[in-house]
C-alpha positions as CSV (number, residue, x, y, z in Angstrom):
1,M,-52.8,14.1,77.3
2,N,-52.8,17.3,75.2
3,G,-52.6,20.7,76.7
4,D,-56.3,21.5,76.2
5,T,-57.4,18.3,77.9
6,R,-55.0,18.9,80.8
7,S,-56.4,22.4,81.2
8,K,-59.9,21.1,81.4
9,L,-58.9,18.5,83.9
10,L,-57.3,21.2,86.1
11,S,-60.6,23.2,85.8
12,L,-62.6,20.1,86.8
13,K,-60.4,19.5,89.9
14,K,-60.7,23.2,90.9
15,R,-64.5,23.0,90.6
16,L,-64.6,19.8,92.6
17,K,-62.5,21.3,95.4
18,E,-65.0,24.1,95.7
19,L,-67.9,21.7,96.3
20,K,-66.1,20.0,99.3
21,R,-68.4,17.1,99.9
22,V,-70.3,15.3,97.1
23,A,-72.4,12.4,96.0
24,V,-71.7,11.2,92.4
25,A,-74.8,9.9,90.5
26,F,-73.0,6.7,89.6
27,S,-74.2,4.5,86.7
28,G,-71.0,2.6,86.2
29,G,-70.5,4.2,82.8
30,V,-67.5,6.0,81.4
31,D,-68.6,9.5,82.5
32,S,-69.7,8.9,86.0
33,A,-66.7,6.6,86.6
34,L,-64.2,9.3,85.7
35,L,-66.1,11.8,87.7
36,G,-66.2,9.6,90.7
37,Y,-62.5,8.7,90.5
38,V,-61.3,12.3,90.1
39,A,-63.7,13.6,92.9
40,N,-62.3,10.9,95.2
41,E,-58.8,11.9,94.3
42,V,-59.5,15.5,95.1
43,M,-61.8,14.9,98.1
44,P,-60.9,11.5,99.7
45,G,-63.4,10.7,102.4
46,Q,-65.8,13.3,101.1
47,T,-66.9,11.5,97.9
48,F,-69.7,9.0,97.7
49,L,-71.1,7.0,94.8
50,F,-74.9,7.1,94.8
51,T,-76.5,4.5,92.5
52,I,-80.2,4.3,91.7
53,W,-80.8,0.5,92.2
54,S,-83.8,-0.2,90.0
55,P,-85.2,-2.6,87.4
56,L,-83.7,-0.3,84.7
57,L,-80.2,-1.3,85.8
58,S,-78.7,-4.3,83.9
59,K,-77.1,-7.2,85.7
60,R,-73.8,-6.4,84.1
61,D,-73.9,-2.8,85.2
62,R,-74.7,-3.9,88.7
63,D,-71.7,-6.2,88.8
64,E,-69.4,-3.5,87.4
65,I,-70.6,-0.9,89.8
66,F,-69.7,-3.1,92.8
67,S,-66.4,-3.9,91.2
68,F,-65.5,-0.2,90.6
69,A,-66.4,1.0,94.1
70,E,-64.5,-1.9,95.7
71,R,-61.4,-1.5,93.5
72,F,-61.0,2.3,94.2
73,C,-62.3,2.2,97.8
74,I,-65.1,4.7,97.2
75,P,-68.2,4.3,99.4
76,L,-71.2,3.1,97.4
77,I,-74.7,3.9,98.5
78,R,-77.5,2.0,96.7
79,I,-80.8,3.9,96.5
80,P,-83.8,1.6,96.0
81,A,-86.2,2.8,93.3
82,D,-88.7,1.3,90.9
83,E,-89.6,3.5,88.0
84,T,-92.2,1.0,86.8
85,E,-94.4,2.1,89.7
86,S,-94.9,5.4,87.8
87,E,-97.8,5.1,85.4
88,D,-96.5,8.2,83.5
89,F,-93.1,6.5,83.0
90,C,-94.6,3.2,81.9
91,M,-96.7,4.8,79.2
92,N,-93.3,5.2,77.4
93,H,-94.1,8.4,75.5
94,A,-91.7,11.1,74.3
95,E,-91.2,12.5,77.8
96,R,-90.1,9.2,79.4
97,C,-86.5,10.2,79.8
98,Y,-87.5,13.6,81.4
99,I,-89.9,11.8,83.8
100,C,-87.2,9.2,84.8
101,K,-84.5,11.8,85.2
102,S,-86.7,14.0,87.4
103,L,-87.6,11.0,89.6
104,R,-84.0,10.1,90.0
105,I,-82.7,13.5,90.7
106,K,-85.3,14.0,93.4
107,A,-84.3,10.6,95.0
108,L,-80.6,11.5,94.8
109,E,-81.0,14.9,96.3
110,R,-83.3,13.5,99.1
111,Y,-80.6,11.0,100.1
112,A,-77.8,13.5,99.8
113,N,-79.7,15.8,102.2
114,E,-80.1,12.9,104.7
115,W,-76.3,12.2,104.4
116,H,-75.5,16.0,104.8
117,I,-74.0,16.1,101.4
118,P,-74.6,19.5,99.8
119,W,-74.1,18.5,96.1
120,V,-75.0,15.8,93.7
121,L,-72.7,15.4,90.7
122,D,-74.2,14.4,87.3
123,G,-72.0,13.0,84.6
124,S,-73.2,14.9,81.6
125,N,-70.5,16.1,79.2
126,Q,-70.0,18.5,76.4
127,D,-71.2,16.1,73.7
128,D,-74.6,15.8,75.5
129,L,-75.4,19.3,74.3
130,C,-75.3,18.0,70.7
131,D,-77.7,15.1,71.2
132,Y,-81.5,15.0,71.9
133,R,-81.5,14.6,75.7
134,P,-84.9,15.2,77.3
135,G,-83.3,14.5,80.7
136,M,-81.2,17.7,80.4
137,R,-84.3,19.7,81.2
138,A,-84.6,17.8,84.5
139,L,-81.0,18.8,85.3
140,R,-81.8,22.5,84.7
141,E,-84.7,22.2,87.2
142,A,-82.6,20.5,89.9
143,E,-81.8,22.4,93.1
144,R,-78.5,20.9,94.1
145,T,-77.3,18.8,91.2
146,V,-74.4,20.1,89.0
147,S,-72.5,18.7,86.0
148,P,-68.7,19.4,86.5
149,L,-67.6,17.5,83.4
150,L,-69.9,19.7,81.3
151,E,-68.8,22.8,83.1
152,A,-65.1,21.9,82.4
153,G,-66.0,21.4,78.7
154,L,-64.8,17.8,78.6
155,T,-65.9,15.8,75.6
156,K,-66.6,12.0,75.5
157,R,-63.3,11.4,73.7
158,E,-61.4,13.4,76.3
159,I,-63.2,11.5,79.1
160,R,-62.1,8.2,77.6
161,A,-58.5,9.4,77.1
162,L,-58.4,10.5,80.8
163,S,-60.0,7.3,81.9
164,D,-57.3,5.4,80.0
165,E,-54.5,7.5,81.5
166,Y,-55.9,6.8,85.0
167,G,-56.2,3.1,84.2
168,L,-59.9,3.0,84.8
169,P,-61.7,-0.2,83.6
170,T,-64.4,1.9,82.0
171,A,-62.0,3.6,79.5
172,K,-63.2,1.4,76.6
173,K,-66.6,0.5,77.9
174,P,-69.3,1.0,75.2
175,A,-71.9,3.7,75.6
176,A,-74.7,2.5,77.7
177,A,-78.3,3.4,78.4
178,C,-80.9,2.1,80.8
179,L,-82.9,-1.0,79.9
180,A,-86.0,1.1,79.1
181,S,-84.2,2.3,76.0
182,R,-84.7,-1.3,74.6
183,I,-88.5,-0.9,74.6
184,P,-89.9,1.0,71.5
185,T,-91.6,4.3,72.2
186,G,-95.3,3.7,72.7
187,V,-95.0,0.2,74.0
188,R,-95.9,0.0,77.6
189,I,-92.9,-0.7,79.8
190,S,-93.1,-3.6,82.3
191,R,-90.7,-5.4,84.5
192,D,-91.1,-8.5,82.4
193,L,-90.0,-6.7,79.2
194,L,-87.0,-5.1,81.0
195,E,-85.9,-8.5,82.4
196,A,-86.3,-10.2,79.0
197,A,-84.1,-7.5,77.3
198,D,-81.5,-7.8,80.1
199,R,-81.3,-11.6,79.9
200,G,-81.3,-11.5,76.2
201,E,-78.3,-9.1,76.0
202,D,-76.5,-11.4,78.5
203,V,-76.9,-14.2,75.9
204,L,-75.8,-12.0,73.0
205,R,-72.6,-10.7,74.8
206,R,-71.2,-14.2,74.7
207,Y,-71.0,-13.8,70.9
208,L,-69.5,-10.3,70.9
209,P,-66.3,-8.6,72.1
210,Y,-66.5,-6.5,75.3
211,E,-66.3,-3.1,73.5
212,A,-69.1,-3.9,71.0
213,Q,-72.2,-1.7,71.1
214,L,-75.3,-3.8,71.8
215,R,-79.0,-3.1,72.0
216,L,-81.7,-5.8,72.0
217,R,-84.8,-3.8,71.0
218,F,-87.9,-5.8,72.2
219,D,-91.6,-5.0,72.1
220,G,-92.8,-8.2,73.6
221,K,-93.3,-9.9,70.3
222,T,-90.4,-9.0,67.9
223,A,-86.8,-8.4,68.8
224,K,-84.1,-6.7,66.8
225,I,-80.4,-7.0,67.6
226,E,-78.4,-3.9,67.0
227,T,-74.6,-4.0,67.1
228,D,-71.6,-2.4,65.3
229,R,-71.8,-3.2,61.6
230,E,-68.3,-4.8,61.7
231,F,-69.6,-7.5,64.1
232,I,-72.8,-8.3,62.2
233,P,-71.2,-10.9,59.8
234,S,-69.7,-13.0,62.7
235,L,-72.8,-12.6,64.8
236,S,-75.0,-13.8,61.9
237,L,-73.1,-17.1,61.8
238,Y,-74.5,-17.9,65.2
239,L,-78.1,-16.6,64.6
240,T,-79.6,-20.1,64.8
241,S,-78.1,-20.8,68.2
242,I,-79.0,-17.3,69.4
243,R,-82.6,-17.8,68.4
244,T,-82.7,-21.0,70.3
245,E,-81.3,-19.5,73.4
246,L,-83.5,-16.4,73.3
247,S,-86.6,-18.5,72.7
248,G,-85.9,-20.1,76.1
249,I,-86.4,-16.7,77.8
250,G,-89.6,-15.8,75.8
251,I,-88.0,-14.0,72.9
252,A,-89.1,-16.1,69.9
253,D,-88.9,-13.7,66.9
254,V,-85.4,-12.3,66.5
255,E,-83.6,-10.6,63.7
256,I,-80.2,-8.8,63.3
257,D,-80.7,-5.2,62.2
258,P,-78.6,-4.8,59.0
259,E,-78.2,-1.1,59.6
260,G,-76.4,-1.8,62.8
261,Y,-76.4,0.1,66.1
262,R,-78.0,3.5,66.1
263,M,-78.2,5.8,69.1
264,G,-81.8,6.4,70.1
265,S,-83.3,3.8,67.8
266,V,-86.2,2.7,69.9
267,T,-88.9,2.2,67.3
268,F,-89.4,-0.6,64.8
269,R,-92.3,-2.1,62.9
270,Q,-94.0,-4.9,64.6
271,K,-94.8,-8.0,62.4
């Protein structure tokens, strides 16, 4: 760990100590995992993992969330939610992420209040300021949600390095996004589409290494597989078998995107 990263970690710990009792908005990803681990290290017995348990959460993430909480003995609270009950969310327009983040923050803060927890911790980091993140506006509007990783100036690379040093299983976990990110903007979101994308990615992961980026973009008719360019040749060898397996879950028209994985790529031309 270099001196700058160590200084940021000390700043993070100091900030966490000031908060005294917290609920970490826990997705099971790299950022929230480090945040939850360090918070529990600083405030054992006063740190809780709050996870929004909804149709947007993949099966793999659910399993890994349970595993992380059990491994590090941090209390996990599942907050039931269903964003598909929001008509505004299901319309899947440009404000979808803002609507979703707002709904989630309100739910997290409501539960935190019931548990007498004064603060909710969000896992945003320094790199998030450089991306298009509609959900950041919802954070600015929140009453009792703070972003300690961002406040400490920690970047994604530093978060991964710290996670590796702590021996966290998430250190090399690929960047993730909720299942709604698989549905192209403008296509109405439904539980059926979300489930198909989730099941489809479970199939595809059997053909890819754990650290591979993967998105199965699906509009109900056409599906495109996005992964790291280096894995496209090997994945292409199994495309016939993949198509057969995906057709069994209702995804009949499947192609591999030759451009590879691209963050925020949620639109493609329907055939």
